[in-house]
LOPA-74295 format. One record per residue (C-alpha): residue number from 1; residue in one letter; x, y, z. Coordinates in pm, 1 decimal. Example, Ala and Ser with C-alpha at 12.3 -4.5 7.8 and 13.67 -1.06 7.14 Angstrom:
residues 2
  num  residuo         x         y         z
    1        a    1230.0    -450.0     780.0
    2        s    1367.0    -106.0     714.0
***
This chain:
residues 52
  num  residuo         x         y         z
    1        m     306.3     449.8     938.8
    2        r     149.5     451.1     592.7
    3        v       9.3     142.4     421.7
    4        l    -109.3     106.1      61.1
    5        e    -437.2     -83.0      18.0
    6        c    -590.0    -241.0    -293.0
    7        p    -920.0     -74.9    -396.9
    8        q   -1071.2    -409.0    -508.2
    9        c    -990.7    -661.2    -235.3
   10        h    -855.2    -424.0      34.4
   11        g    -539.2    -633.4      59.6
   12        i    -210.5    -473.8     158.4
   13        d      20.1    -699.2     -43.9
   14        l      94.6    -444.4    -320.0
   15        y     413.1    -372.3    -505.3
   16        y     525.3    -100.6    -746.5
   17        e     475.6    -222.6   -1103.9
   18        a     574.7      61.2   -1343.1
   19        g     608.7     434.3   -1381.5
   20        l     748.9     711.2   -1601.8
   21        i     509.1     895.8   -1835.8
   22        t     195.9     701.2   -1737.8
   23        g     246.7     762.8   -1366.6
   24        y     266.0     503.6   -1092.2
   25        k     111.7     157.8   -1133.0
   26        y      72.8     -92.6    -853.5
   27        h       8.3    -467.4    -864.0
   28        c    -188.5    -651.2    -593.7
   29        k     -59.2   -1002.3    -526.4
   30        t    -392.8   -1110.2    -376.8
   31        c    -638.3   -1028.8    -660.8
   32        n    -398.1    -933.8    -946.7
   33        y    -531.6    -576.4    -965.0
   34        i    -301.7    -351.2   -1167.9
   35        g    -363.9      20.6   -1164.0
   36        a    -266.9     364.6   -1047.2
   37        f    -546.5     405.4    -793.2
   38        v    -462.8     269.6    -448.3
   39        i    -586.4     363.6    -102.6
   40        e    -327.6     507.0     133.3
   41        r    -402.9     454.2     501.6
   42        e    -214.9     602.5     792.2
   43        f    -186.0     422.3    1125.3
   44        e     -35.9     534.5    1452.2
   45        v     212.0     285.5    1588.7
   46        p     215.2     280.1    1967.7
   47        e     555.2     347.9    2118.1
   48        k     720.1      90.7    2338.4
   49        p     751.4     198.9    2699.4
   50        s    1112.2     263.8    2786.5
   51        e    1268.7      40.0    3047.6
   52        e    1455.8     224.9    3319.2
***
């Protein structure tokens, strides 16, 4: 599972703001950061044990 993280406040409440020629821009709802640079983290989600 991949999660985008804000480079300023390290919050994960980001959404896609704009694109096209300038590239991707993201907006952080926590600190109002707007920019193209975001941190992408990858987490392993443990699988549920199957019930038999």
